[in-house]
N, C-alpha and C positions, 0 to 999 in steps of 0.2 A: 258320441252319439249313442242316445239311449237304448234304440233298439239293438245295436251292437253289443252294448252291454248286457242286456237281457238276454240275447240270443247266441254270443259268441260271433266272432268274424264268419266262421264258416257257416254257421246255422243262418245268419243273415243272407249270405251269399246264396245259400240253396233255397231261402224263403221266396215266395212270390208275394209281392208288394203292391197292394192295389191302392191308389189314391183317390179318394172320394168326390173330388171336383171343387169349384170355386178357388181356381187358381189366382185369379185376379181380383183387383178391387180391395178395399178396406185394409188397405197397407200401403205403405210407401213406397214399396219396391216391386210391383208385379213384373217389371222387365227381368229382374234379377231372381224372381221365382221361377220364371219360365225358363231362364237359362239353366237354372240348377236343376229343374224337373228333366230337361232335355240332355243334360251331361250325366245325370243319375241313370237314366234309361240306358245310355251309350255305354257306360262304366260298368253297369252290372251285368250278369249273364242274359243272354237273349231271351226274351219272353218272362223273366221275372219280375219285370215292372210293368205294371198296368196302370192306365189312367181311365178316368170317366168325365164325361162333361157335366158340370154343374149349371145352375141358371145364369150365374155371371159369366162363365167362358161361354155360354150360348150366347147371351147378350153381346158380349165383346165380338165373337166371330160373326154374328148378323150384322154389326155394325161396320166391320171392316170388309163385309163381303166376302166371308171365308167359309161359306156354305157349299156342300153339294148342291148340283144343278136340283132344282125341285120337280117334281113328277110333273109330265106334260099336263097342261090346263089348270095346274095350282098357281093361283095368283096369291104370292106372298103378302102383298100390301091389302089384301083382304082380311088378314089377321089382326090388323087395326079395328077395334070395335068402334061403329060408326057413333057411339054416343060419347066417344072420347075426343075432346077438342084441346085439351091441354096436357103437360106432363110428359112430353116425349119430343124427339127430334122431329121438326115439322117439315123440314126441307123435302122437295121431291128427290127421287133418286132414280138414276136411270138404270138400263137393263132389266133385271130381273126384280128390280126393287129391293125394299127392306122388310123383314119381318118385324112385327111389332115388338118383340123383345128387343131387337136391336135398337129400334127407335125409343124404347123405355130406358135402355142402357145409355143412349146417347144423352139422355135428359141431363145427367150429372150427378145429382144428389140420392137419388133412389137407390142406385146400385153403387154410389160412393165412386163412379168410374173417373171423376175429376182426378183421383190420385193415380189412378192407370194413366190418364194423359200425362201427368207430370213425371211419372217414373220412364217415360219415352221422350222427357224434354219438350213437351207440347203444351203450352197454356191451354186449359179446358174453355171452351166457348160452344154455345148451341149454334154453330154456324156450319156452313158447306165447306168454308175455308179450314175451320179447325179440323174436320173431318179428314178432309185431304191430307192435312199435314199429319194428323196421327197415321194414316194410311202409308203415307211415304215413311215415316219414321219408325214403323214396326218392322222389324227385321222378317225376312222371307222364311226365315227357320220357324219364327213365332207364328207366323201364319200359317205354315204347315202344319205345327202342332195342333193349334185350333181347328183347324179343319179337318184332321185325321180323329180328333178324340172320338173314341166310342162313346155311345149313350148307354151300355149296360155293359158289365163284365160277368160272364158265367164260368164258372170253373167247377169241374168234377172234382170231388175231393174223397179221399179214403177215409174218412173220420167215420167213427162208429155211430155218433149221433145224427149225422147228416149226410147226404149223398152229393149235395151241390152246394155250391156258394153263389148267390147271386148280389151283385152290388149295382144299385141305382141311387142316383144323388139324393132324391128325396124320397122316393119309393114308388110303389104301385098301388094304383086305384083299387080298394078293396071291394068296390061296388061293381066291378067289371071282371071279367075273367082275364086270369094272368097271361094265358097263351099269346092272344093277339097284341097285348101290350110287349110283352117281350119280343115279338116278332117284329113290330114296329119300330121299338128300340134298337134291334140288332141291324135294321135296315136304315136306320136313322131318316126315317120318313117323317118329313116336315109336314106334310099333308095326313096325316092319320089322325081321324077323329076321334079314336079310342084315346089318343094321347094329348091331344088339342081341341077341347070343345069349342065348336064354331063361334061362341057367342064371348069368347074371352082372350083368345089369341095368347096363350101361353102353353107350354109343355108340362103337362102336370107332373111327370115323373121327374123334371126337374125344380118346379116351382110351388107344387101344391103343398099344402099343410095338413089339416084334419083328415082328409080323406084318403092319404097315403101313409099316415102315420102308424097304421097297424100292421100286424103280421098279415099277409095274404093267405086266406084259406086254400087256394090251390097249391101254393109252395108249400105249406105246412103238409098238406096230403102227400106231396112228392118228396118229402123229406129234404126241402130246400131252407136254406138259412138265408134271410134277406138283410143285407146291411147297407146302411144309407148315412149320409152326413146331413147337412142344411138345415136341421129344425133348432140349433142353439140349445141343444140339451143331450144328456148322455141316457140312454135307456136300453135295457136287456144285456148288458155286459156281464152283471153279476148271476144271471139266471141260466135257464137252460133251454129258453124258449126260441122259435124260430124268427126272433125279429130283433137287431141290433140298430141302435141309432148312435153315432158318434161325432157328436159336434158340440161339445162342451162349450167352446169358447164363442160359438156363434160367428165365426169369422172375425172377431176381435180378442186373441187370447191375451191375458194378462196373468199376473201372478198367482191369481186366485182360479183362473180359468186356462190352463196350459194347454197347448197342442197335445192331442192324443193318440195313440194307435192301440188296437187290440189285436193280440196274438192268438190266432185259432189253430186249432179247437180249444186251446185252454182256456180261452177269455181272460188273458192275462193283460191288465191294463199297463200301458207304458206312457208315462206323460213326458212333456219336454223338460219340466223342471223338478220331476222325481230325484 
């Protein structure tokens, strides 16, 4: 394991490892990946393995109905923009309904979720029968994993350069105060307007691009380092600023774009093919 080679067995065991989300789709073995993550958490010292949800994981969880109960009075079906008539799972869903990102995930191609279906032995189709087959095929341990994924990881750190590490899958909106965004992420509040503009039906901290890619001025003033994945690029690893983006492979690693980790506070980059 490359991290063990870089840190040593004792150093890796003592390290807190944060996975930045998007554990499903865009690969042939989502089921195997989630099994591996669950086992890694079990095998490592308690509290030393952290996960945060990405937009793919959120969509998968919505599709499987693995979200917490929404706040009273919030209609998750209202997250489907009225102007959208195609490009999503169209069938009615009973109970509390389905968030638009679950319907978008269930479309198949946008999120490459057909590969996730296949990893659980279910042929993809945009039908009620296929959804029920997938819900039956996904082990309860995987549903529990998706249901409990935090939306943000915040760690106090004893580094000279920063006092706190904040990990969010895509980032924080730089045009809105950080505090209410972080509060809503901690609460996994699917109704929070600061996370989910009413006109679009997506969680910005999971899915946005340009408006979350920069360093947040509130975090910079507070001495916090913001780390994200999601964007299909690597940024800030070699510098000293308060923003790191680590997603060089964009969810599809190959020999030129390996999976990568960054060791902090040294900002040592460790690639899967180094």
